[in-house]
C-alpha positions in Angstrom: 8.0 20.8 -13.5 10.0 20.8 -10.2 6.7 20.7 -8.3 5.7 17.6 -10.2 9.0 15.9 -9.5 8.7 16.8 -5.8 5.2 15.5 -5.7 6.2 12.2 -7.4 9.1 11.9 -4.9 6.8 12.5 -2.0 4.3 9.9 -3.2 7.2 7.4 -3.5 8.3 8.2 0.0 4.8 7.7 1.3 4.7 4.2 -0.3 8.0 3.3 1.1 6.9 4.5 4.5 3.7 2.5 4.3 5.7 -0.7 3.5 8.1 0.0 6.4 5.2 0.6 8.6 3.6 -2.8 7.8 6.8 -4.6 8.7 7.3 -2.6 11.9 3.7 -2.7 13.1 3.5 -6.4 12.9 0.7 -8.2 11.2 -2.4 -10.0 12.1 -3.0 -13.4 10.8 -6.3 -14.8 9.6 -6.0 -18.6 9.5 -9.0 -20.5 8.2 -8.6 -24.0 9.4 -11.8 -25.2 7.8 -10.5 -24.4 4.3 -6.7 -24.5 5.0 -5.6 -21.0 3.9 -3.7 -18.2 5.8 -3.8 -14.5 5.1 -1.5 -12.1 6.9 -2.5 -8.4 7.0 -1.4 -5.2 8.7 -3.5 -5.3 11.9 -2.8 -1.7 12.7 -4.4 -0.7 9.4 -7.3 -3.2 9.2 -9.9 -4.3 11.7 -11.6 -7.7 11.4 -15.3 -7.4 11.3 -17.5 -9.8 13.2 -17.5 -13.3 11.7 -20.6 -14.0 9.7 -19.5 -17.4 8.3 -16.7 -19.8 8.9 -16.0 -19.7 5.2 -14.4 -16.3 5.2 -13.6 -13.0 6.8 -13.9 -9.3 6.0 -11.6 -6.5 7.2 -12.1 -2.8 7.0 -9.3 -0.2 7.1 -9.2 2.1 10.1 -10.0 5.0 7.8 -13.0 3.1 6.5 -12.0 3.5 2.8 -10.6 0.0 2.1 -12.0 -3.5 2.4 -10.0 -6.8 2.5 -12.0 -9.9 2.0 -10.9 -13.5 2.2 -12.9 -16.7 1.9 -13.8 -19.9 0.2 -16.7 -21.0 -1.9 -17.6 -24.5 -3.0 -17.6 -24.8 -6.8 -21.1 -26.3 -6.9 -21.5 -25.2 -10.6 -18.3 -27.1 -11.5 -16.9 -24.0 -13.2 -13.5 -24.2 -14.9 -10.9 -21.7 -13.9 -11.5 -19.8 -17.2 -15.2 -19.9 -16.7 -15.0 -18.5 -13.2 -12.6 -15.8 -14.2 -14.9 -14.8 -17.1 -17.8 -14.8 -14.6 -16.0 -12.4 -12.3 -15.0 -10.1 -15.2 -18.6 -10.1 -16.4 -20.5 -9.9 -13.1 -18.2 -8.5 -10.3 -16.0 -6.2 -12.4 -18.3 -5.4 -15.3 -17.0 -2.4 -17.3 -13.8 -2.2 -15.3 -10.5 -1.4 -16.8 -8.4 -4.5 -16.0 -4.7 -3.7 -16.0 -3.2 -6.8 -14.5 -4.5 -10.3 -15.0 -2.0 -13.2 -14.9 -3.5 -16.7 -15.2 -1.8 -20.0 -14.2 -2.9 -23.6 -14.0 -4.7 -23.3 -10.7 -4.9 -19.6 -10.0 -5.4 -16.1 -11.4 -5.4 -12.5 -10.4 -7.7 -9.7 -11.6 -6.6 -6.1 -10.9 -7.8 -2.8 -12.2 -10.2 0.1 -11.7 -14.0 0.1 -11.7 -16.0 2.9 -13.4 -16.7 4.4 -9.9 -12.9 4.9 -9.2 -12.5 1.9 -7.0 -9.3 0.0 -7.4 -9.4 -3.8 -6.9 -7.0 -6.7 -6.6 -8.4 -10.2 -6.4 -6.4 -13.5 -6.2 -8.3 -16.7 -6.9 -7.0 -20.2 -6.3 -8.8 -23.4 -7.4 -8.1 -26.2 -4.9 -9.3 -29.8 -4.4 -9.3 -30.5 -8.1 -11.5 -27.4 -8.6 -14.1 -28.3 -6.1 -13.1 -25.4 -3.8 -12.3 -21.8 -4.7 -10.2 -19.7 -2.2 -10.0 -16.0 -2.9 -8.9 -12.8 -1.3 -9.6 -9.3 -2.6 -8.8 -5.7 -1.7 -10.9 -2.7 -2.8 -10.1 0.9 -2.2 -10.4 4.4 -3.8 -7.9 5.1 -6.6 -6.7 8.2 -4.8 -5.4 6.1 -2.0 -3.2 3.8 -4.2 0.1 5.0 -2.6 -1.2 3.9 0.8 -2.8 0.6 -0.2 -0.6 -0.8 -3.0 2.1 -1.8 -0.5 -0.5 -3.5 1.6 -1.6 -5.6 -1.5 2.0 -6.5 -2.1 2.5 -7.6 1.5 -0.7 -9.6 1.7 0.1 -11.2 -1.7 3.6 -12.1 -0.6 2.3 -13.7 2.7 -0.9 -15.4 1.4 -0.9 -19.2 1.6 -3.7 -20.9 -0.3 -3.0 -24.2 1.6 -4.4 -27.5 0.5 -8.1 -26.6 0.8 -8.6 -29.4 3.3 -9.9 -31.5 0.5 -11.1 -34.3 2.7 -13.5 -32.0 4.5 -16.8 -30.9 3.1 -16.9 -27.3 1.8 
């Protein structure tokens, strides 16, 4: 029993250390001027991969276990927020155990664990009257939750969906 308590305390200290580390290390900022959103991330923990499209960006953790994705898609199918959420649950997170899923008027979050043990957290914002969908997601092994949960909280706290630059073409 004492071992379990010490183990839980150590995990808690690891999480606290990770949060303190994010603040001390300074963050990188991904600013997408085309779509008007900003995402701050711990630059010492995540490396930006080469840009494939100006619609988004992908980052990989220095240990290679986690991915952070941010981008925008045009809502060419005119999906409603509910319809897009249902689509993600059915197609991207099929069979996953979703443990956190708040929904608001113009945004939602899906978070949980896939059958393969990958934890995920995805924030989706509908902008420009639903014509544009900004999203960021983080995926990582469940065993690494104490390390990456504080990163999710930090990215979430500092994410700015922006206006979507509605006057521009998506």
